[in-house]
C-alpha positions, 0 to 999 in steps of 0.5 A: 916348364917341360911338365906344362908342355906335356900336360898341354899336349895331352889336353889337345889330344883329348879334344881331338879324340872327342870327335866321334867317327859318326860326327866325321862321317856326318860332316862328309855327307853334308859335302854335296857335289853337283852332277848332271843327270838324265832320265832313262827312256826320256823321249827327247834324250832317246830320240834326238841326236845332234849333228854338226852341219855345213850350210851351203848354197844350192849351187856354185856357178862361174858365169861367162860370156858366150861371145868375146869382146871388151868387158865394158861393165862389171857392176857387182860387189863381192858378198852382195845379194842380188835379185833375179834379172840384175845386171852382172856384166856387159861387153861392148855391144858395138860390133854385134849391133853392126852385125845385126844391122848388116843381117837385117839389110841382107834380109830386106834384100832377100825379101825384095828379090823373092818378090821380084822373082815370084812376079816373073814366075806368074808371067812364065819368065823364069823357071820354078827353080829360080823362085825356090832358090830365092826362098832359100836365100830369104830363109838363110837371111832370116837365120842370120838375123836371128843369130846376130840378135842372139849374139847381141843378147850374149853381151849381157850377163843377167842374174839367172836367179836370186844369187850371192856374188862370191868373187869377181874373176875378171877386171873391167875393160879387158878383152875376153874370149868366149867361156872365160869366167867373169864372176862366181855366184851362188844360188841362194833361192834357198840354203842347204845344210849337209850332215853325216848320219849313221846307217840306223838314221839314214833309213828314216831321214828321207821320210818326213813322217818319221823324223823331224829336223831343225837347224840351231843357228850359230850364236842363238840356240833358241831360234830354230829353223825347220828343215826339209829333206832334199836328198841323201847319198847311197854310198857310205863314207869309206872311213867312218861309214856314214851317209851324207844327208842334205836338208833345205831351208828358207834363207833367213832375211834378218840373219847374216847366214852365209854358205860355208858356215857351220850349224847344229842340226837336231834330228828327232824321231817321232814317237811312233818310231821309238821302241819302249824297251830301247834305252840309250845313254851318253858315253860320259855316263858309262864307267869302267870297273877294275875287272873291265865291266861297266857300271853307272851311277844311279841317282835317287831323287828322294834321298839325293844319294847315288849308288853304282849299278853294273850294266850291259851295253850294246852298240855305240852310235855317235856319242850315245851307247845302247843300254841292254840291261842293268837299269830301267826306264824312269831311273835317273843316271849321272851323265857328268860329274861322276869322277868324285862320286862314291857309294851313298854320296849325296849330290845335287842335279844340275841341268847344264854346266 
């Protein structure tokens, strides 16, 4: 029995030793890994950058009455879009209507008084100074009427522009003092989006002939809205040394896009602004060797294999790094999935993960 077991063991060893090293290596080469690659010098990858932006209204305004009184109407709902001229709030106008009527009565009295004194002046019954004083009283009465009419108009707050009602700040039927905020609104005649860009881009974004900016909508990356430059800050952020740039775009009617939401802004430099020898890569493509040097994995599309290549890198901008030497335009570099690569390994390019 022991002899039979020994012979069986020798048989198994013989079978295992029959697999040659070349066959094992061939089996390993058939193990293909998926990686993401990028072509150096590709215009879209070298010229386009993405930034996270915040959608905002043109302005945020707290509206209030210029006169005091009892709040009679507040027919607004939070979150509603209202066109220009819509009624937002109204005070009880009774006291101001009475004040206007009193001013109109005094105006008519002043007109009659002036006419009577002008008649007396023609008969030399009164001096000229009496007529001049009557004219001044008529002018004061007219100003009182104008003031009363203006105060009566101040009992209404109408939408000064197309707006979004964000919050009611008062309750109906309460007595309000002048200047107390009643409703908070946002000017949505257009939307704005703010992003922070590095100094190498802030010199270009203000010129629409040099860059193109589009907004990728949340949840729908295929739909893009063109952006127009509005303004930029001339002082950088004290910590990260970036400049805030503001773009404007027309408010989409069929999308529930609200101020405060985040969106992606893609900035693309025009081809005339690109230098032919300027190459850059995502930081994910750069690997560090044991001696501290940098290298990348070069993909050969003909053989499907990857080879390591030492490179020299320059400054880092956002998530991309400038490539100074070691590779040339047109070569394909692995940008994701390089953690398990080894020299000569076969891989399969994959567009996205």
